[in-house]
DRENVEX-673227 format. One record per residue (C-alpha): residue number from 0; residue in three letters; x, y, z. Coordinates in pm, 1 decimal, always signed. Last residue first. Layout:
BEGIN
NUM/ALA/X/Y/Z $
...
! end
This chain:
BEGIN
154/GLU/+2637.9/-3982.6/+8592.3 $
153/SER/+2858.0/-4106.4/+8875.4 $
152/TYR/+3190.2/-4287.2/+8881.7 $
151/PRO/+3349.5/-4344.5/+9221.1 $
150/ILE/+3625.2/-4099.4/+9323.5 $
149/SER/+3966.6/-4241.0/+9242.0 $
148/SER/+4262.2/-4411.6/+9398.2 $
147/HIS/+4575.8/-4576.4/+9268.8 $
146/HIS/+4870.0/-4652.7/+9494.2 $
145/LEU/+5129.7/-4903.9/+9378.9 $
144/ASN/+5468.6/-4963.3/+9546.3 $
143/ILE/+5344.8/-4956.8/+9905.4 $
142/LEU/+5589.2/-5103.5/+10155.6 $
141/ILE/+5588.7/-5406.8/+10388.7 $
140/LYS/+5914.7/-5433.9/+10584.5 $
139/GLY/+6095.1/-5768.2/+10593.0 $
138/ASN/+6451.3/-5632.9/+10570.0 $
137/ASN/+6474.9/-5735.1/+10203.2 $
136/SER/+6158.9/-5539.2/+10131.9 $
135/LYS/+5810.7/-5693.5/+10116.6 $
134/ILE/+5613.8/-5537.8/+9834.2 $
133/TYR/+5265.4/-5395.0/+9831.4 $
132/GLY/+5024.4/-5285.7/+9562.5 $
131/PHE/+4724.4/-5066.6/+9640.1 $
130/THR/+4405.0/-5038.7/+9437.9 $
129/TYR/+4152.9/-4785.2/+9555.9 $
128/GLU/+3798.6/-4654.8/+9527.5 $
127/VAL/+3712.9/-4349.2/+9737.3 $
126/LYS/+3407.3/-4287.2/+9956.0 $
125/THR/+3393.6/-3954.6/+10137.0 $
124/ASP/+3233.9/-3978.6/+10479.0 $
123/LYS/+3080.5/-3685.1/+10667.2 $
122/SER/+3156.6/-3670.2/+11040.6 $
121/ASN/+3176.1/-3287.8/+11024.6 $
120/THR/+3553.4/-3306.9/+11085.7 $
119/ASP/+3592.0/-3525.0/+10777.5 $
118/THR/+3566.4/-3903.4/+10754.9 $
117/PHE/+3763.1/-4064.8/+10472.0 $
116/TYR/+3627.8/-4396.7/+10349.0 $
115/TYR/+3822.9/-4657.8/+10164.9 $
114/ASN/+3688.8/-4877.8/+9894.3 $
113/GLY/+3830.0/-5196.0/+9750.9 $
112/MET/+4144.4/-5343.1/+9602.8 $
111/ALA/+4449.7/-5501.5/+9759.6 $
110/ILE/+4756.1/-5632.9/+9576.3 $
109/ALA/+5035.1/-5836.5/+9731.6 $
108/THR/+5404.5/-5900.0/+9679.6 $
107/LYS/+5672.8/-6110.5/+9848.6 $
106/GLY/+5489.1/-6432.7/+9765.7 $
105/GLN/+5171.8/-6351.1/+9574.8 $
104/LEU/+4886.8/-6254.5/+9807.8 $
103/LEU/+4576.6/-6112.1/+9641.2 $
102/ILE/+4359.5/-5907.4/+9876.2 $
101/ASN/+3993.0/-5866.2/+9793.9 $
100/SER/+3704.4/-5619.0/+9811.0 $
99/ASN/+3887.0/-5457.6/+10099.9 $
98/GLU/+3697.8/-5207.6/+10309.8 $
97/PHE/+3946.3/-4956.2/+10449.6 $
96/ARG/+3849.8/-4691.5/+10706.7 $
95/VAL/+4013.4/-4353.1/+10749.2 $
94/ASN/+3917.2/-4130.6/+11041.3 $
93/ILE/+3936.0/-3768.6/+11158.0 $
92/TRP/+4035.9/-3621.6/+10821.7 $
91/PRO/+4186.7/-3275.1/+10778.7 $
90/GLN/+4195.4/-3157.7/+10487.2 $
89/ILE/+4566.2/-3161.8/+10582.4 $
88/ALA/+4614.0/-3507.0/+10430.5 $
87/PHE/+4498.2/-3401.1/+10082.2 $
86/GLY/+4725.4/-3098.1/+10070.9 $
85/LYS/+4595.9/-2841.8/+9820.0 $
84/ASP/+4793.5/-2959.7/+9518.6 $
83/GLU/+4742.7/-2792.2/+9180.2 $
82/GLU/+5093.9/-2642.9/+9158.1 $
81/CYS/+5278.6/-2972.1/+9189.7 $
80/VAL/+5626.3/-2929.3/+9338.1 $
79/ASN/+5533.4/-2635.9/+9563.0 $
78/ASN/+5702.0/-2795.2/+9868.6 $
77/SER/+5428.2/-2768.0/+10130.5 $
76/ALA/+5130.2/-2914.6/+9946.9 $
75/VAL/+5066.5/-3159.5/+10235.2 $
74/PHE/+4973.3/-3501.4/+10091.7 $
73/TYR/+4999.1/-3426.2/+9720.8 $
72/SER/+5322.9/-3229.9/+9749.1 $
71/LEU/+5477.5/-3507.4/+9956.9 $
70/ALA/+5391.1/-3757.4/+9682.9 $
69/GLU/+5550.2/-3532.2/+9419.9 $
68/ASP/+5862.9/-3496.0/+9635.0 $
67/PHE/+5891.0/-3875.1/+9677.2 $
66/THR/+5881.9/-3924.9/+9302.7 $
65/SER/+5657.2/-4111.3/+9056.7 $
64/ARG/+5343.3/-3910.0/+9123.4 $
63/PHE/+5094.8/-3955.3/+8838.5 $
62/GLN/+4806.0/-3724.9/+8753.7 $
61/ASN/+5001.5/-3400.4/+8743.7 $
60/LYS/+4729.2/-3189.5/+8581.3 $
59/GLN/+4410.4/-3337.5/+8724.5 $
58/VAL/+4453.6/-3440.1/+9086.0 $
57/LYS/+4215.1/-3533.5/+9367.8 $
56/THR/+4252.3/-3909.4/+9393.2 $
55/PRO/+4624.3/-3984.0/+9377.5 $
54/LYS/+4789.4/-4199.3/+9109.2 $
53/PHE/+5111.2/-4340.3/+9256.9 $
52/LEU/+5322.3/-4605.3/+9080.8 $
51/VAL/+5635.3/-4638.8/+9291.1 $
50/GLU/+5980.3/-4720.4/+9156.4 $
49/GLY/+6248.5/-4869.1/+9371.7 $
48/ILE/+6400.9/-4906.8/+9717.4 $
47/GLN/+6371.1/-4559.3/+9869.1 $
46/TYR/+6039.1/-4476.7/+9699.8 $
45/ALA/+5879.7/-4791.2/+9847.8 $
44/TYR/+5602.3/-4617.9/+10045.4 $
43/LEU/+5498.0/-4675.7/+10407.6 $
42/GLU/+5769.1/-4555.0/+10644.0 $
41/ASN/+5928.5/-4295.4/+10415.5 $
40/ILE/+5590.4/-4156.9/+10304.7 $
39/HIS/+5455.4/-4127.7/+10658.8 $
38/ASP/+5786.8/-3990.3/+10789.4 $
37/ILE/+5777.5/-3713.2/+10528.3 $
36/ALA/+5412.2/-3647.4/+10616.9 $
35/ARG/+5502.1/-3618.6/+10986.4 $
34/SER/+5785.0/-3381.9/+10896.5 $
33/GLU/+5537.4/-3168.2/+10699.6 $
32/TYR/+5286.0/-3171.3/+10986.6 $
31/ASP/+5525.6/-2996.0/+11223.6 $
30/GLN/+5268.5/-2864.5/+11471.8 $
29/ASN/+5018.5/-2583.2/+11422.0 $
28/ASN/+4748.9/-2786.2/+11599.9 $
27/LEU/+4530.8/-2816.0/+11288.5 $
26/TYR/+4829.4/-2929.1/+11078.5 $
25/LYS/+4936.0/-3181.7/+11342.4 $
24/LYS/+4587.0/-3325.2/+11347.7 $
23/GLY/+4581.3/-3347.4/+10967.5 $
22/ILE/+4912.4/-3537.3/+10960.0 $
21/ASP/+4780.4/-3767.7/+11233.6 $
20/VAL/+4468.2/-3860.3/+11034.1 $
19/ILE/+4674.0/-3946.7/+10725.0 $
18/GLY/+4917.6/-4147.5/+10937.3 $
17/GLU/+4637.7/-4340.5/+11108.6 $
16/GLY/+4497.2/-4435.3/+10768.4 $
15/TRP/+4835.5/-4560.1/+10643.7 $
14/LYS/+4898.6/-4748.7/+10966.0 $
13/ALA/+4558.6/-4921.4/+10935.3 $
12/GLN/+4637.5/-5016.4/+10575.8 $
11/ILE/+4978.7/-5142.4/+10688.4 $
10/ASN/+4811.6/-5367.7/+10945.9 $
9/ILE/+4552.7/-5504.8/+10701.8 $
8/ILE/+4832.2/-5590.8/+10460.0 $
7/GLU/+5037.6/-5759.0/+10733.2 $
6/GLU/+4733.5/-5963.3/+10840.7 $
5/LYS/+4682.6/-6082.0/+10482.6 $
4/THR/+5034.5/-6222.3/+10487.7 $
3/ILE/+5336.1/-6132.3/+10276.8 $
2/ILE/+5580.9/-6413.6/+10209.9 $
1/GLU/+5935.2/-6458.6/+10339.9 $
0/MET/+6142.7/-6645.5/+10087.9 $
! end
């Protein structure tokens, strides 16, 4: 059995952040940002091999996104699947930085938890708490099968 390594988790986190930034760049430059978002989801999420638990940050009505189309709606709001979506990835963001509190490696699965920071075009950071689950597919690809993120609690 091929196990997941910490390095693989850090690499997929970097890819995820780069994808979010690239989707926003394509949006700003009037390029095909929807196709980039489709590729982002297909490359990094496990929708094609099984169920995905996805709870995005900035949602209220459709809190959980169990389908590919719901995830696409959250990232780019181009398919009108979830009415409340504004397109998180087309904000746009100029940087995404992960700070892992811990990564638990368990054979072909892993869980990471921590904070990630989204930098907007004014260089302002938004801190978001996350838990991501990962699975290694039969072809050795690391995919996200759990994505939960939320804005930190404040009184």
